[in-house]
C-alpha positions in Angstrom: 103.7 109.0 62.2 104.6 112.6 62.5 101.9 115.1 63.1 102.2 119.1 61.9 100.3 121.8 63.5 98.8 124.3 61.2 98.5 128.0 62.6 95.0 129.1 61.7 96.3 132.6 60.5 98.3 130.7 57.9 95.0 128.9 56.3 92.3 131.2 55.8 90.6 129.6 52.8 90.4 126.0 51.4 92.3 126.5 48.6 95.4 127.4 50.6 94.3 124.6 53.0 94.6 121.8 50.3 98.3 122.9 49.9 99.0 122.0 53.8 96.8 119.0 53.6 99.5 117.3 51.7 101.8 117.8 54.4 99.5 116.9 57.2 99.1 113.1 57.8 96.8 113.3 60.5 94.6 115.8 63.0 96.7 118.3 64.8 94.7 117.0 68.0 94.9 114.4 70.5 93.5 111.1 69.5 93.8 107.5 70.5 91.8 106.2 67.4 93.6 104.3 64.3 95.0 106.2 61.1 92.1 107.1 59.2 92.4 105.2 55.8 89.4 106.1 54.0 89.4 106.8 50.6 87.0 109.4 49.4 85.1 109.6 46.1 85.4 112.1 43.6 81.8 113.6 44.1 82.5 113.7 47.8 85.8 115.6 47.5 83.7 117.9 45.0 81.4 118.5 47.9 83.9 119.4 50.2 85.7 121.7 47.9 82.1 123.6 47.3 81.3 123.5 51.1 84.7 125.2 52.0 84.6 127.6 49.3 81.2 128.9 50.7 82.6 128.6 54.3 85.5 130.9 53.0 83.3 133.5 51.1 80.2 133.8 53.4 79.4 135.4 56.8 80.3 133.0 59.9 76.5 132.9 60.4 75.6 131.5 57.1 73.1 128.5 56.9 74.0 126.1 54.2 71.8 122.8 53.7 73.7 120.1 51.6 71.9 117.0 49.8 73.1 113.9 49.2 71.2 110.5 48.8 71.0 107.7 51.5 73.7 106.0 50.7 75.9 108.3 49.2 78.2 108.8 52.4 76.8 111.7 54.1 78.6 111.0 57.4 81.9 110.6 56.1 81.9 113.9 54.1 80.8 116.0 57.3 83.2 113.7 59.4 86.1 115.4 56.7 84.7 118.4 57.2 85.1 118.2 60.6 88.5 117.4 60.7 89.8 119.8 58.0 87.6 122.7 59.8 89.0 122.2 63.2 92.8 121.9 61.8 92.5 125.1 59.6 90.7 127.0 62.4 91.3 125.8 65.6 87.3 126.6 66.3 85.4 123.7 67.6 82.7 121.6 66.0 79.1 120.6 67.4 77.4 118.0 65.4 73.7 117.3 66.3 71.3 114.2 65.7 67.8 113.0 66.5 68.5 109.6 67.5 71.1 107.9 69.9 71.7 105.4 67.4 73.0 108.2 65.0 75.2 109.6 67.6 76.9 106.7 68.1 77.6 105.8 64.6 78.4 109.5 63.8 81.2 109.4 66.9 82.5 106.3 65.4 83.0 108.0 62.1 84.6 110.9 63.5 86.9 108.7 65.6 88.2 107.0 62.1 89.1 110.6 60.9 90.9 110.9 63.9 88.3 113.6 65.2 88.7 113.6 69.0 84.9 113.4 70.3 82.6 113.3 73.1 79.1 112.3 72.9 76.6 114.4 75.2 74.0 111.8 76.0 71.6 112.1 78.9 74.4 110.8 81.3 76.6 114.3 80.4 75.2 116.9 82.9 77.9 119.1 82.7 81.3 119.4 80.4 84.0 119.7 83.0 86.6 118.1 80.4 85.2 120.3 77.4 88.8 121.6 76.9 89.9 118.1 75.7 87.6 117.6 73.0 87.3 119.8 69.7 84.3 118.3 68.5 80.9 117.3 70.1 77.9 115.0 68.8 74.5 115.8 70.8 71.2 114.6 70.8 69.1 117.6 70.3 66.5 117.4 72.9 69.4 116.5 75.4 71.3 119.5 74.4 68.5 121.4 74.5 67.7 120.3 78.1 71.0 121.2 79.3 71.3 124.6 77.3 67.7 125.6 78.9 68.9 124.7 82.6 71.9 126.6 82.0 74.2 123.5 83.4 76.4 123.4 80.2 78.0 125.9 78.2 79.8 125.0 75.0 82.7 127.5 74.1 84.5 128.3 70.8 81.7 126.2 68.6 82.1 127.5 65.0 80.5 125.4 63.0 77.4 123.4 63.9 76.7 120.3 61.6 73.3 118.9 61.8 72.3 115.6 60.6 68.9 114.7 58.9 68.4 118.6 58.8 64.7 118.0 57.3 63.4 117.5 60.9 62.4 120.6 62.7 63.5 119.7 66.1 66.9 121.0 65.5 65.4 124.6 64.9 64.9 125.3 68.6 69.0 125.2 69.1 69.7 127.7 66.5 69.3 130.6 68.6 72.3 129.4 71.0 74.7 129.6 67.6 73.8 132.8 66.0 77.1 133.6 65.2 78.3 129.8 64.0 78.5 128.3 60.2 75.5 126.1 60.2 75.5 123.1 57.9 72.7 120.8 57.5 72.9 117.7 55.7 69.9 115.5 54.2 68.9 113.2 51.6 65.7 115.1 50.9 65.6 118.9 51.7 61.8 119.2 52.4 60.7 120.1 55.6 59.2 117.5 57.9 56.6 120.3 58.7 55.4 122.4 56.1 54.2 125.5 58.3 58.3 125.9 58.7 59.9 125.4 55.4 63.8 124.8 55.2 64.1 127.4 53.1 63.4 130.2 55.9 66.3 129.3 58.1 68.6 127.8 55.4 70.2 130.5 53.0 71.2 127.9 50.3 70.8 124.7 49.1 74.0 122.7 47.8 72.7 119.7 45.8 75.2 116.7 45.6 75.6 113.9 43.3 72.1 112.8 41.7 70.8 109.3 42.9 70.8 108.1 39.2 74.3 108.7 38.6 75.3 107.1 42.0 73.4 103.9 40.7 75.0 104.1 37.1 78.4 104.2 38.8 77.7 101.5 40.9 77.9 103.2 44.2 74.4 102.1 45.2 72.3 99.2 44.0 69.6 99.5 41.2 66.2 99.3 42.3 63.6 96.9 40.5 60.2 98.1 41.5 56.9 95.9 41.3 53.5 98.0 42.4 50.4 96.9 43.6 47.2 98.8 43.3 45.6 99.3 46.8 42.6 101.7 47.3 43.5 104.1 49.8 39.7 105.6 50.0 39.7 104.8 53.9 42.9 106.5 55.0 43.0 110.0 56.8 45.5 112.5 56.6 46.6 113.4 60.2 47.6 116.9 61.6 51.1 116.0 60.4 50.1 115.7 56.7 50.7 112.1 56.6 48.0 109.0 56.8 47.1 108.5 60.4 48.1 105.3 62.2 44.4 104.3 63.2 43.0 104.6 59.4 46.4 102.7 58.1 46.2 100.0 60.6 42.0 99.4 60.0 43.3 98.9 55.9 46.4 97.1 56.3 45.5 94.8 58.9 42.4 93.1 57.3 42.5 89.8 55.6 42.6 90.8 52.1 45.5 93.1 52.7 47.5 90.5 54.4 46.6 88.3 51.6 48.0 90.7 49.1 51.2 91.2 50.9 51.9 87.5 51.3 51.0 87.0 47.4 53.2 89.6 46.4 56.2 88.3 48.6 55.7 85.0 47.6 55.4 86.1 43.8 58.8 88.2 43.9 60.6 87.9 47.0 60.4 84.3 48.2 63.5 83.0 49.6 64.9 86.7 49.7 66.2 88.6 52.7 63.3 90.7 53.2 62.5 93.9 55.0 58.8 95.3 55.6 58.0 98.6 56.5 54.3 99.2 58.4 52.4 102.2 59.4 51.5 100.6 63.1 52.5 98.1 65.8 49.2 96.0 65.0 49.8 95.7 61.5 53.4 94.6 61.9 52.3 92.2 64.8 49.5 90.9 62.3 52.2 90.5 59.2 54.3 88.4 61.7 51.5 86.3 62.5 50.9 85.8 58.7 54.1 85.0 57.5 55.0 82.5 60.9 51.1 80.8 59.9 53.0 80.1 56.3 56.4 78.7 58.0 58.5 81.7 57.2 61.5 82.8 59.2 60.0 85.8 60.4 60.7 88.5 63.4 59.0 91.8 64.4 60.5 94.6 65.8 59.1 98.0 67.1 60.3 100.9 69.3 59.1 98.9 72.3 61.7 96.2 72.0 64.3 96.4 74.7 68.1 97.2 73.4 68.8 93.8 74.1 65.9 92.4 72.0 66.8 94.7 69.1 70.4 93.9 69.0 69.8 90.3 68.8 66.7 90.4 66.2 69.1 92.6 63.8 71.9 89.8 64.6 69.4 87.4 63.6 68.5 89.2 60.5 72.1 89.7 59.3 72.8 86.1 59.6 69.5 84.6 58.1 69.6 84.6 54.4 65.8 84.3 54.1 64.8 86.3 57.0 61.6 88.2 57.1 61.6 91.4 59.3 58.6 93.4 59.8 58.7 96.8 61.5 57.4 100.0 62.2 59.2 103.2 61.6 62.5 102.3 63.6 64.8 101.3 60.6 64.0 104.1 58.5 67.5 105.9 59.8 70.2 104.7 61.6 70.1 101.1 60.2 72.5 99.7 57.6 72.1 96.1 56.4 73.5 95.7 52.9 72.4 92.3 52.5 68.7 93.4 52.5 67.4 92.1 49.0 63.8 93.2 49.1 61.9 96.3 50.7 58.7 95.8 51.1 56.1 99.1 51.6 53.5 98.0 53.2 51.8 101.4 53.8 51.3 104.7 52.1 53.2 107.7 53.0 52.7 111.1 51.7 56.2 112.2 52.8 58.9 112.0 49.9 61.6 111.8 52.8 60.1 108.7 54.4 59.7 107.0 51.0 63.3 107.5 50.2 64.7 106.5 53.6 62.8 103.2 53.3 63.6 102.4 50.0 67.5 103.6 50.9 67.6 100.7 53.3 67.8 98.2 50.4 70.5 100.5 48.5 73.7 99.6 49.7 75.8 97.5 47.4 77.7 94.3 48.1 80.7 92.3 46.1 77.5 90.3 44.9 74.4 92.4 45.2 74.1 95.1 42.7 70.2 95.2 42.3 67.6 95.0 44.6 63.3 94.7 45.0 60.7 97.0 46.0 57.2 95.9 46.5 54.9 98.6 47.0 51.6 98.1 48.4 50.7 101.8 49.1 50.7 103.4 45.4 53.9 105.3 46.8 55.8 105.2 43.4 52.3 106.6 41.7 52.8 109.6 44.0 56.3 110.3 44.3 58.0 108.4 41.1 60.0 105.6 40.5 63.0 105.6 43.4 66.0 107.3 41.5 63.8 109.2 38.9 65.5 112.7 39.0 64.4 115.5 41.2 64.7 119.2 41.0 65.8 119.6 44.7 66.5 123.5 44.0 62.9 124.0 43.0 61.5 121.6 45.7 63.6 123.8 48.5 62.7 127.0 46.9 58.7 126.1 46.5 58.1 123.4 48.7 54.2 123.9 49.2 54.0 123.9 45.3 55.6 120.9 44.9 53.1 119.2 48.0 50.1 120.9 46.3 50.7 119.4 42.7 51.5 115.8 44.0 49.1 113.5 42.4 46.0 112.5 44.7 45.1 109.2 45.7 41.8 109.6 43.5 43.5 110.6 40.4 46.1 107.4 41.1 43.3 104.9 41.3 42.0 105.9 38.3 45.0 104.8 36.7 44.2 101.5 38.3 44.0 98.6 35.6 42.2 95.5 37.2 42.9 92.3 35.7 40.8 89.1 36.7 43.5 86.8 38.6 44.2 83.8 36.4 42.7 81.1 39.3 39.6 83.1 38.8 39.8 83.1 34.8 40.3 79.2 35.2 36.7 78.7 36.7 35.4 80.3 33.4 36.8 77.7 30.7 34.2 78.6 28.3 34.7 82.4 28.1 37.3 83.8 25.7 36.9 87.8 26.0 37.4 88.9 29.5 37.7 92.3 28.6 35.5 95.2 29.3 36.5 99.2 28.8 34.2 101.3 31.0 35.5 104.4 29.8 35.0 103.6 26.1 31.4 102.8 26.6 30.8 105.3 28.5 32.2 107.8 25.8 30.1 105.9 22.8 27.2 106.7 25.0 27.4 110.4 25.2 28.3 110.6 21.6 24.8 108.3 20.7 22.9 110.9 23.1 22.1 107.8 25.1 21.9 107.7 29.0 25.1 106.9 30.6 23.5 103.6 32.5 23.4 101.9 29.5 27.4 101.4 30.0 26.3 99.2 33.4 23.5 97.5 31.5 26.4 96.3 28.9 28.7 95.3 31.8 25.8 93.2 33.5 25.2 91.6 30.3 28.8 90.2 30.0 29.0 89.2 33.6 25.7 87.3 33.2 27.1 85.6 30.1 30.2 84.7 31.5 28.2 82.9 34.7 25.7 81.2 32.5 28.1 80.0 29.7 30.3 78.2 32.5 27.5 76.8 34.5 24.8 73.8 34.4 22.3 75.3 36.4 21.3 78.6 38.2 23.0 77.7 41.3 26.3 77.0 39.6 26.2 80.6 38.0 25.2 82.3 41.0 28.1 80.8 42.7 30.3 81.9 39.9 29.2 85.5 40.3 30.4 85.8 43.8 33.9 85.3 42.3 33.5 88.6 40.4 33.1 90.8 43.4 36.3 92.5 42.8 35.7 93.0 38.9 32.3 94.7 39.8 33.8 96.9 42.3 36.6 98.1 39.8 34.2 98.8 36.9 31.7 100.7 39.4 34.2 102.9 40.7 35.4 103.7 37.0 32.1 104.5 36.0 31.5 107.0 39.0 34.7 108.9 37.7 33.1 109.1 34.2 29.9 110.5 35.6 32.2 112.5 38.3 29.8 111.2 41.1 32.0 109.4 43.3 30.7 109.6 47.1 31.2 106.6 49.1 27.5 106.0 49.7 26.5 106.5 45.9 29.5 104.0 44.7 28.3 101.6 47.5 24.6 101.8 46.3 25.6 101.2 42.8 27.7 98.3 43.8 24.9 96.4 45.7 22.5 97.3 42.9 24.4 96.0 40.4 24.8 92.5 42.2 21.3 92.5 42.9 20.3 93.0 39.2 23.1 90.3 38.2 21.2 87.9 40.4 17.9 88.7 38.9 19.1 88.0 35.4 21.2 85.1 36.0 17.8 83.7 37.6 16.0 84.9 34.0 18.6 83.3 31.8 17.7 80.0 33.3 14.1 80.3 33.6 
């Protein structure tokens, strides 16, 4: 195939360059890779036009961030950008990532686009052969160390592309490339550190094709979400703004949460290829043991696994139709397995980036896969909205603190919980037909009648007592039945505490203990 060299002074802007592209069959730089046959989608082509228009009209040191949902093809887009930029300017491109897996994937994609590139990893101490390459892919920490040690110098870099640009670790390298056009790409343009918002270092946000549009047009699979209410009152927030691993482990490793997870899986995902995200290694190991004890084909993966172990586990996951893989963080980026049918969020997060990354692992389409399932056991959908709900990324980019401060808090989320007695518990009360009791309605009625609010709990007690008595032959049976109402009692006490605006942990605990004591006394009185 013929190669055509384009002199840089003949191609100054993107419009002119498009004319030349019709005559360009391949990159005007040495490459041994196969000819690229990738056909860009219309929204990807539109992004290229917009980015090159800005590249042409803005100063050389302009900082632009481009947003596109996970699965939309950000790597494809910036690989083609690198190819065209090098061809039109003869300047070099540096691509930064934060994980070695992303380095390798990016390098492979660049080669598919005939971009002759070199990975700067821990084995690369100096660049004697940098004149042989027009593009470099580097881990941010590795490159920072080399530049700080003055053992490595990159010449003729005109553009720096930053993958997963919402991570703040990239900032430390900006000073080395003050005169370069910096292009950050991310699915969620919200900084991982709110003390260092993205709008302070990027001049402009360019928003790509919306997630809902990618789903509607069949580029991404449609998510069907099921939520399971979880009380997060014991979780603590760490200095990074998200829930701590320790408090998450205490909640999600207990037997009740393990049972809830297993119930959710068996109800909505049994027999499907399932990926479970946890916030802690101990929790993930507990999940592994819980599923293994039930006879499911399950594996556990975290960052302590060796490279060989990880490869073997992921190969097993790929080949096993009903595989269950429980993991910790490691698969949120740089992992692509389109055959995943269910994503389980067995954790809560305050990071919308992490929320979209986790669910995005299931959004790849296959010939026979157009939908996938999301099971949310962390109230995440209530916090951020359902995956695919339209978001105003420009507003979030411009006012990140306002967005975060106005997210619904855990207490308000839990106020909306609607507890229903499980069918297996209802079956223990065959003579009862009415299981409904509206704490808020009874409270409002009491206030309108100028009565003390405690009458609400008295009425609730009467109902619970009636359930136990009418389904028992003696006091002993009734007391046993009353123990089955623990969750219903807890739910009513919490709703009552919301009404009286007094919800300290100790007070709620006292109310609950007093309620159960009074229920026992009332049952005794009815039978005596």
